[in-house]
C-alpha positions as a LaTeX table, in Angstrom:
\begin{tabular}{lrrr}
\hline
Residue & $x$ (\AA) & $y$ (\AA) & $z$ (\AA) \\
\hline
Met1 & 57.34 & 77.38 & $-1.83$ \\
Pro2 & 55.30 & 74.78 & $-3.71$ \\
Gly3 & 54.01 & 77.37 & $-6.19$ \\
Val4 & 57.48 & 78.03 & $-7.63$ \\
Ala5 & 57.84 & 74.50 & $-8.99$ \\
Ala6 & 54.45 & 74.70 & $-10.70$ \\
Val7 & 55.29 & 78.05 & $-12.31$ \\
Leu8 & 58.65 & 76.74 & $-13.55$ \\
Ala9 & 56.98 & 73.62 & $-14.95$ \\
Leu10 & 54.41 & 75.77 & $-16.72$ \\
Ala11 & 57.15 & 78.01 & $-18.15$ \\
Cys12 & 59.06 & 74.98 & $-19.43$ \\
Leu13 & 55.89 & 73.55 & $-20.98$ \\
Ala14 & 55.12 & 76.86 & $-22.70$ \\
Phe15 & 58.66 & 77.01 & $-24.08$ \\
Phe16 & 58.56 & 73.47 & $-25.45$ \\
Leu17 & 55.08 & 73.86 & $-26.94$ \\
Gly18 & 56.12 & 77.13 & $-28.59$ \\
Ser19 & 59.21 & 75.45 & $-30.02$ \\
Ala20 & 57.13 & 72.53 & $-31.27$ \\
Glu21 & 54.72 & 74.94 & $-32.98$ \\
Val22 & 57.57 & 76.63 & $-34.85$ \\
Leu23 & 58.88 & 73.24 & $-35.93$ \\
Arg24 & 55.40 & 72.15 & $-37.09$ \\
Asp25 & 54.83 & 75.36 & $-39.04$ \\
Asn26 & 58.14 & 75.05 & $-40.87$ \\
Thr27 & 57.65 & 71.35 & $-41.53$ \\
Ala28 & 54.15 & 71.85 & $-42.94$ \\
Gln29 & 55.39 & 74.45 & $-45.42$ \\
Thr30 & 58.40 & 72.32 & $-46.36$ \\
Leu31 & 56.51 & 69.07 & $-46.91$ \\
Leu32 & 53.51 & 70.52 & $-48.74$ \\
Pro33 & 55.20 & 70.62 & $-52.18$ \\
Arg34 & 56.23 & 66.97 & $-51.76$ \\
Val35 & 52.72 & 65.65 & $-51.04$ \\
Val36 & 50.65 & 67.86 & $-53.37$ \\
Ala37 & 50.82 & 68.05 & $-57.14$ \\
Arg38 & 52.45 & 71.20 & $-58.47$ \\
Asp39 & 49.25 & 72.49 & $-60.10$ \\
Gln40 & 47.36 & 72.09 & $-56.79$ \\
Leu41 & 50.03 & 73.66 & $-54.59$ \\
Glu42 & 48.46 & 77.13 & $-54.44$ \\
Asp43 & 45.06 & 75.75 & $-53.41$ \\
Ala44 & 46.62 & 73.40 & $-50.86$ \\
Asn45 & 48.67 & 76.22 & $-49.33$ \\
Gly46 & 45.57 & 78.41 & $-49.08$ \\
Phe47 & 43.59 & 75.59 & $-47.51$ \\
Leu48 & 46.37 & 74.91 & $-45.00$ \\
Trp49 & 46.61 & 78.59 & $-44.05$ \\
Ala50 & 42.83 & 79.06 & $-43.81$ \\
Thr51 & 42.44 & 75.95 & $-41.66$ \\
Glu52 & 45.17 & 77.10 & $-39.28$ \\
Gln53 & 43.61 & 80.55 & $-38.95$ \\
Val54 & 40.04 & 79.32 & $-38.41$ \\
Ala55 & 41.08 & 76.66 & $-35.90$ \\
Gly56 & 43.59 & 78.81 & $-34.03$ \\
Gln57 & 41.77 & 82.14 & $-33.96$ \\
Phe58 & 38.07 & 81.40 & $-34.27$ \\
Leu59 & 37.26 & 77.89 & $-33.02$ \\
Gly60 & 40.12 & 77.16 & $-30.62$ \\
Pro61 & 39.59 & 79.71 & $-27.84$ \\
Pro62 & 35.82 & 79.15 & $-27.37$ \\
Leu63 & 36.26 & 75.38 & $-27.55$ \\
Ala64 & 39.04 & 75.52 & $-24.96$ \\
Gly65 & 36.85 & 77.58 & $-22.65$ \\
Leu66 & 33.99 & 75.12 & $-23.01$ \\
Leu67 & 36.23 & 72.12 & $-22.33$ \\
Ile68 & 37.74 & 73.77 & $-19.26$ \\
Ala69 & 34.25 & 74.59 & $-18.00$ \\
Val70 & 33.26 & 70.92 & $-18.33$ \\
Ala71 & 36.41 & 69.50 & $-16.74$ \\
Val72 & 39.81 & 71.10 & $-16.23$ \\
Ala73 & 41.75 & 68.00 & $-17.32$ \\
Leu74 & 39.62 & 67.38 & $-20.43$ \\
Pro75 & 41.43 & 69.82 & $-22.79$ \\
Phe76 & 44.79 & 68.31 & $-21.88$ \\
Gly77 & 43.59 & 64.76 & $-22.48$ \\
Leu78 & 41.97 & 65.77 & $-25.77$ \\
Asn79 & 45.14 & 67.56 & $-26.83$ \\
Ala80 & 47.25 & 64.48 & $-26.05$ \\
Ala81 & 44.87 & 62.24 & $-28.02$ \\
Met82 & 44.93 & 64.61 & $-31.00$ \\
Leu83 & 48.71 & 64.79 & $-30.87$ \\
Ala84 & 48.95 & 60.99 & $-30.94$ \\
Arg85 & 46.57 & 60.91 & $-33.93$ \\
Ser86 & 48.61 & 63.58 & $-35.69$ \\
Val87 & 51.80 & 61.59 & $-35.20$ \\
Ala88 & 50.10 & 58.48 & $-36.62$ \\
Leu89 & 48.80 & 60.41 & $-39.65$ \\
Ala90 & 52.16 & 62.07 & $-40.28$ \\
Ala91 & 53.90 & 58.69 & $-40.11$ \\
Ala92 & 51.45 & 57.35 & $-42.71$ \\
Ile93 & 52.31 & 60.01 & $-45.31$ \\
Gly94 & 54.05 & 58.37 & $-48.25$ \\
Leu95 & 56.78 & 60.68 & $-49.46$ \\
Pro96 & 58.48 & 60.01 & $-52.79$ \\
Arg97 & 62.04 & 58.81 & $-52.56$ \\
Arg98 & 64.68 & 61.31 & $-53.51$ \\
Cys99 & 67.23 & 60.30 & $-56.08$ \\
Arg100 & 69.99 & 61.92 & $-58.01$ \\
Arg101 & 68.91 & 63.56 & $-61.22$ \\
His102 & 70.88 & 61.34 & $-63.59$ \\
Arg103 & 69.59 & 58.17 & $-61.87$ \\
Cys104 & 65.96 & 59.32 & $-62.09$ \\
Asp105 & 66.31 & 60.31 & $-65.74$ \\
Ser106 & 67.90 & 57.00 & $-66.69$ \\
Ala107 & 65.26 & 55.03 & $-64.80$ \\
Arg108 & 62.45 & 56.74 & $-66.74$ \\
Arg109 & 63.83 & 55.82 & $-70.16$ \\
\hline
\end{tabular}
């Protein structure tokens, strides 16, 4: 039964992609206050949420259908390239170093 292996592989892929999405969602909300100034946090959170909704609900499905119509492998290659770019951009984010409160206060004086 060659179809069973393909279905199991697809189920495993769906599980891992779903898990990765949960991790990404939590990480985005956790890191946002560290990369955006406090007075811009509300706008940044709204922009992040709006971008996710537009891309995931409005643009994503029609674009996926178009890419599959052009070539079945094209969406997967594009997704892999975008994932690699996302990893590179996330690695380039400069996060402030954490320090203990008394060390940070004494360093500012």
